[in-house]
C-alpha positions in Angstrom: 1.3 18.1 6.0 2.0 20.8 3.1 -0.6 23.3 2.3 -0.3 25.0 -1.3 -3.3 27.6 -2.1 -6.6 25.7 -1.7 -5.0 22.4 -1.3 -3.6 20.3 1.4 -1.1 17.8 0.4 -0.9 14.5 2.6 2.7 12.8 2.7 2.6 9.2 1.3 2.0 6.8 4.6 3.0 3.0 4.2 0.3 0.6 3.7 1.4 -1.1 7.0 -0.2 1.8 9.1 -3.9 1.6 7.0 -6.5 0.0 9.4 -8.5 -2.8 8.4 -11.5 -2.3 6.2 -10.1 0.7 4.8 -9.5 1.1 0.6 -6.8 3.2 -0.6 -4.9 3.7 -3.7 -0.9 3.1 -4.6 0.9 6.0 -4.9 4.3 4.3 -5.3 6.7 1.2 -4.1 10.1 1.8 -2.5 13.1 -0.7 -2.1 15.2 -2.2 -4.3 14.3 -3.3 -7.8 13.7 -7.2 -7.0 11.3 -5.5 -4.4 9.3 -3.6 -6.6 9.2 -6.1 -9.2 7.9 -8.7 -6.6 4.8 -6.3 -5.6 4.4 -5.3 -9.0 3.7 -9.0 -10.2 1.1 -9.3 -7.8 -0.5 -6.0 -8.2 0.9 -3.2 -6.4 1.4 -0.9 -8.9 0.6 3.1 -8.9 -3.0 3.8 -9.2 -4.1 0.0 -8.0 -6.7 0.1 -5.3 -6.2 -1.7 -2.5 -8.4 -2.5 0.4 -6.9 -3.8 3.8 -8.8 -6.8 5.1 -6.7 -7.9 8.3 -3.8 -8.2 10.1 -2.7 -11.6 10.9 0.6 -12.6 12.9 2.4 -10.1 11.5 1.2 -10.4 7.8 -1.1 -7.8 6.3 -3.9 -9.5 4.1 -5.0 -7.4 1.6 -7.3 -7.8 -1.9 -5.8 -6.3 -4.9 -7.2 -6.2 -8.3 -9.6 -8.9 -7.1 -7.2 -11.1 -5.4 -6.7 -11.6 -1.7 -3.4 -11.7 -0.8 -1.0 -12.0 2.6 2.4 -10.0 2.5 4.5 -9.3 5.4 4.5 -6.4 7.1 8.0 -5.3 5.9 6.7 -5.3 2.5 3.5 -3.6 3.3 5.9 -1.0 4.8 7.2 -0.5 1.2 4.0 0.2 -0.5 3.5 3.8 -0.1 -0.3 5.0 -0.6 -2.1 8.4 -1.2 
């Protein structure tokens, strides 16, 4: 955690660490170009609102842009949220 004057700046955390029932905003997507394109094509873009629905057998089930999708925990680790 970094404190600048009256603002606390939290470092981004991966989507894979967010608890079910939580709604967050995507800050960025890390990884190779193909990974970023794949995640971007299903709605994981900067400032997109994502709700974590549940975790099931190594997959993270989320709602993004009104659609429920399941992504692997490894891909969820590439999505950084603020």
